[in-house]
C-alpha positions as CSV (number, residue, x, y, z in Angstrom):
1,M,26.5,-90.7,-58.8
2,P,25.7,-93.9,-56.8
3,N,22.8,-94.0,-54.9
4,I,23.5,-93.3,-51.2
5,A,21.2,-95.6,-49.7
6,S,23.0,-98.6,-51.8
7,V,26.5,-97.4,-51.0
8,L,25.2,-97.2,-47.2
9,K,23.5,-100.7,-47.6
10,E,26.8,-102.4,-48.9
11,E,29.0,-100.6,-46.1
12,I,26.6,-101.9,-43.4
13,A,26.7,-105.7,-45.1
14,R,30.7,-105.2,-45.3
15,L,31.0,-104.5,-41.8
16,A,28.7,-107.0,-40.5
17,R,30.8,-109.8,-42.3
18,K,33.7,-108.5,-40.7
19,E,32.1,-108.7,-37.3
20,V,30.7,-112.3,-37.9
21,R,33.9,-113.5,-39.4
22,G,35.8,-112.4,-36.0
23,E,33.2,-114.1,-33.9
24,V,33.2,-117.3,-35.9
25,E,36.8,-117.5,-36.0
26,G,37.0,-117.8,-32.3
27,L,34.4,-120.3,-32.3
28,K,36.0,-122.6,-34.8
29,K,39.2,-122.5,-32.7
30,A,37.4,-123.3,-29.2
31,S,35.4,-126.2,-31.3
32,A,38.7,-127.7,-32.9
33,Q,40.2,-127.5,-29.2
34,Y,36.9,-129.1,-27.8
35,R,37.3,-131.9,-30.3
36,A,40.9,-132.4,-29.3
37,D,40.1,-132.5,-25.8
38,L,37.3,-135.0,-26.3
39,S,39.9,-137.3,-28.7
40,S,42.2,-137.6,-25.9
41,L,39.9,-138.3,-23.2
42,K,38.0,-141.2,-25.4
43,K,41.7,-142.5,-25.8
44,R,42.3,-142.3,-22.1
45,M,39.0,-143.8,-21.0
46,T,39.7,-146.8,-23.3
47,T,43.0,-147.7,-22.2
48,L,41.7,-147.4,-18.0
49,E,38.6,-149.6,-19.2
50,K,41.3,-152.3,-20.6
51,Q,43.4,-151.9,-17.3
52,V,40.2,-152.1,-15.2
53,A,38.9,-155.3,-17.1
54,R,42.3,-157.0,-17.0
55,L,42.9,-156.2,-13.3
56,A,39.2,-157.4,-12.6
57,G,40.1,-160.8,-14.4
58,R,43.2,-161.6,-12.0
59,P,41.5,-161.5,-8.4
60,A,38.8,-163.7,-9.6
61,A,41.1,-166.2,-11.2
62,K,43.4,-166.1,-8.1
63,G,40.4,-166.4,-5.5
64,A,39.3,-169.6,-7.4
65,E,42.6,-171.1,-7.2
66,A,43.0,-170.3,-3.6
67,A,39.6,-171.8,-2.4
68,G,40.6,-175.1,-4.2
69,E,37.6,-174.7,-6.6
70,E,37.6,-175.4,-10.1
71,A,37.1,-172.4,-12.4
72,P,34.0,-172.8,-14.8
73,T,35.0,-173.6,-18.2
74,R,33.4,-171.7,-20.8
75,T,32.1,-173.7,-23.6
76,R,32.0,-171.8,-26.9
77,F,29.6,-172.2,-29.5
78,S,29.7,-172.0,-33.4
79,A,26.7,-172.6,-35.3
80,K,28.9,-173.8,-38.2
81,G,30.8,-176.1,-36.1
82,L,27.3,-177.5,-34.8
83,A,26.4,-178.2,-38.3
84,T,29.7,-179.8,-39.2
85,H,29.9,-181.8,-36.3
86,R,26.2,-183.3,-37.2
87,S,27.3,-184.0,-40.8
88,R,30.4,-185.5,-39.4
89,L,28.6,-187.9,-37.2
90,G,26.0,-188.5,-39.9
91,L,23.1,-187.8,-37.9
92,T,20.0,-185.9,-39.1
93,A,18.6,-182.7,-36.9
94,A,16.0,-185.0,-35.4
95,D,18.7,-187.5,-34.2
96,M,21.0,-185.0,-32.9
97,G,17.9,-183.1,-31.3
98,A,16.9,-186.4,-29.4
99,L,20.6,-186.8,-28.1
100,L,20.5,-183.4,-27.0
101,G,16.8,-183.3,-25.6
102,V,15.5,-180.7,-27.9
103,S,13.5,-180.9,-31.1
104,A,15.0,-180.9,-34.7
105,Q,13.6,-177.4,-35.1
106,T,15.8,-176.3,-32.4
107,V,18.7,-177.7,-33.8
108,Y,18.0,-176.0,-37.1
109,N,17.8,-172.7,-35.4
110,W,21.1,-173.2,-33.6
111,E,22.5,-174.0,-36.9
112,A,21.3,-171.2,-38.8
113,G,22.3,-168.6,-36.0
114,K,19.0,-167.8,-35.1
115,A,19.0,-169.1,-31.6
116,K,21.9,-170.2,-29.1
117,P,21.6,-173.1,-26.8
118,R,21.3,-172.5,-22.9
119,K,23.9,-173.5,-20.7
120,Q,22.6,-176.8,-19.9
121,Q,22.5,-177.5,-23.6
122,L,25.8,-176.6,-24.0
123,A,27.3,-179.0,-21.9
124,A,25.2,-181.5,-23.8
125,I,26.6,-180.4,-27.0
126,A,30.1,-180.6,-25.4
127,N,29.7,-184.1,-24.2
128,L,28.4,-185.0,-27.7
129,R,31.8,-183.8,-29.0
130,T,33.6,-186.1,-27.0
131,L,31.7,-189.3,-28.4
132,G,32.5,-191.0,-31.8
133,K,30.3,-192.1,-34.3
134,R,30.0,-195.7,-32.9
135,K,29.0,-194.4,-29.2
136,V,26.7,-191.9,-30.8
137,K,24.9,-194.7,-32.7
138,A,25.0,-196.6,-29.6
139,E,23.3,-193.8,-27.4
140,L,20.8,-193.3,-30.2
141,E,19.6,-197.3,-30.2
142,K,19.3,-196.7,-26.3
143,L,17.0,-193.9,-26.5
144,R,14.8,-195.4,-29.2
145,A,14.5,-198.4,-27.1
146,Q,13.5,-196.8,-24.0
147,A,10.8,-195.0,-26.2
């Protein structure tokens, strides 16, 4: 005959598991519903942010045109593009730095992607991109003559 204490202990454990299973089932369903709600809210928020960004861009462009002002042009910068352009012109980093008003180390840092040029330097780089090899050499000669 089994020990009454062990039978009682097994029955209590079985009933406890049954109760816990019922509670956990409700929590699992609620958790799944909350995750679904969060996902739909994130999607809606993303679409609303895109709409706001798109709408925010329109009035600024229209306002600048209405005032007769030119919209500021944004100059894109690429470290690889700068290195390629420098080699295409046949310039050393020191020469490129002299033309742009910065040091050779700064040019190396830009090309390595460790630093980015400021607005003023971006404008100088954009101007340098419009010049050909001969004009760049002439500018360098002028700078050397002044020094």
